[in-house]
C-alpha positions in Angstrom: 0.0 0.0 0.0 1.4 3.4 -0.9 1.2 6.7 1.2 -1.7 8.1 -0.8 -3.8 5.0 0.1 -3.2 5.7 3.8 -4.4 9.3 3.7 -8.1 10.1 3.9 -9.7 11.7 0.9 -9.7 15.5 1.3 -11.8 18.1 -0.4 -11.3 21.8 -1.3 -13.2 24.9 -1.7 -12.3 27.0 -4.8 -13.5 30.5 -5.6 -12.3 32.3 -8.8 -13.0 36.0 -9.5 -11.6 38.6 -11.8 -11.3 42.1 -10.4 -10.6 45.4 -12.3 -7.5 46.1 -10.1 -3.8 45.6 -10.4 -2.3 42.6 -8.5 -0.5 45.0 -6.2 -3.9 46.4 -5.0 -5.4 43.0 -4.4 -2.1 41.9 -2.6 -2.3 44.9 -0.3 -5.9 43.9 0.6 -4.8 40.3 1.3 -1.7 41.1 3.4 -2.5 44.2 5.5 -3.9 43.2 8.9 -6.3 46.1 9.2 -7.7 45.5 5.7 -8.0 41.7 6.4 -10.1 42.6 9.4 -12.5 44.3 7.1 -13.0 41.5 4.6 -12.7 38.4 6.9 -11.7 38.7 10.6 -9.1 40.8 12.4 -5.9 38.7 12.5 -3.8 38.8 15.7 -0.1 38.9 14.9 -0.3 38.6 11.1 2.6 39.6 8.9 3.2 38.2 5.4 6.4 36.4 6.4 6.9 32.7 5.9 6.8 30.9 9.2 4.9 33.7 11.0 2.1 32.4 13.3 -1.1 34.3 13.8 -4.7 33.7 14.9 -8.2 34.6 14.1 -11.0 34.5 16.8 -14.5 33.2 16.0 -17.4 31.8 17.9 -16.4 29.1 20.4 -18.2 25.7 20.3 -18.0 22.8 22.9 -14.4 22.2 23.8 -13.1 24.7 21.2 -12.3 28.2 22.3 -13.0 29.6 18.8 -9.3 30.3 18.0 -8.1 29.6 14.5 -4.4 28.9 14.5 -2.6 29.9 11.3 1.0 29.9 10.0 2.1 31.6 6.9 3.4 28.9 4.6 4.3 30.7 1.4 4.6 34.4 0.3 5.3 35.4 -3.3 4.4 39.1 -3.3 1.6 40.0 -5.8 1.3 36.3 -6.8 0.7 33.8 -3.9 -0.1 33.8 -0.2 -0.7 30.5 1.6 -1.3 29.8 5.3 -2.3 26.9 7.5 -5.8 27.2 9.1 -6.3 24.9 12.1 -9.0 24.9 14.7 -11.8 23.0 16.4 -11.8 20.3 19.0 -11.7 16.5 18.5 -14.8 16.0 20.7 -16.9 18.4 18.6 -19.3 17.2 15.9 -20.4 19.6 13.2 -19.4 23.2 13.9 -16.1 23.3 15.8 -14.9 19.9 14.8 -11.1 19.5 14.4 -10.0 21.2 11.2 -6.5 21.1 9.7 -6.5 22.9 6.4 -4.6 25.3 4.1 -5.9 28.6 2.6 -4.1 29.8 -0.6 -4.7 33.0 -2.6 -3.3 32.9 -6.1 -3.1 36.2 -8.1 -2.5 36.3 -11.8 -2.8 39.1 -14.4 -6.0 39.0 -16.4 -7.2 41.3 -19.2 -8.0 44.6 -17.5 -7.3 43.4 -14.0 -6.4 40.5 -11.7 -7.7 37.0 -11.4 -7.9 35.9 -7.7 -8.2 32.2 -7.1 -8.8 31.1 -3.5 -8.3 27.5 -2.6 -9.1 26.3 0.9 -7.9 22.6 0.9 -7.8 19.7 3.3 -11.4 19.2 4.4 -11.9 15.6 5.5 -15.5 14.4 4.9 -17.8 13.6 6.6 -15.9 14.9 9.8 -15.6 18.5 8.3 -18.9 18.5 6.4 -20.3 21.5 8.4 -17.2 23.6 7.9 -16.9 22.6 4.3 -20.5 23.7 3.5 -20.5 26.9 5.6 -17.1 28.0 4.5 -17.8 27.2 0.9 -20.6 29.8 1.0 -18.7 32.1 3.2 -15.6 32.3 1.0 -17.7 33.4 -2.0 -18.9 36.4 0.0 -15.4 37.1 1.4 -13.8 37.1 -2.1 -16.5 39.6 -3.2 -15.6 41.7 -0.1 -12.0 41.6 -1.1 -12.9 43.1 -4.5 -15.1 45.7 -3.0 -12.5 46.8 -0.5 -9.8 46.9 -3.2 -12.0 49.3 -5.1 -11.3 51.8 -2.3 -7.5 51.1 -2.3 -6.8 51.9 -6.0 
C-alpha cells in the first residue's frame, strides 16, 4: 500500500474571480492586517512572512475556544499567499470539529485586472462537512468583499 492510500480523501473549496484592479492592489488587501479585518476577521499577529504564526478569533463551540491557529506557509508578493488554518476540537461534531486545512490565494494578471483564485484545501468528509459547507458559501462572500475593499484602495 502506498502513502496516498493511507491518507483520507480531502476536499477543497475553490473560488475564482476577476477584479478590475492591479495585482498590487489585491495583494495589499490580502496582506494588510487592518484590511484583512474588514473582509474576513481581524488577525492577531499577522505579517506576510513565511513561518509567521497568527490567529483569528471566531465563535467558540464545545471544547473549542474559537481560536483559528494559522501559520504563513508561502509568500510570493503579488502572486501567492498561503497559510495553515487549524482549529476546532476533536470531541466536537459539526461546527467546531477538528480542522487542519490550508488557505491559498493565487493572483494572476488578467485582461483589465487580476484573477484571484482562493483554494481552501484539506477538508476531511464527513468529519468536516459542516465547515466545508458553511465556509464554501462564506468564502464566496469574502472574495467579493476583497474586490469591493480593493476598489477603495486603488
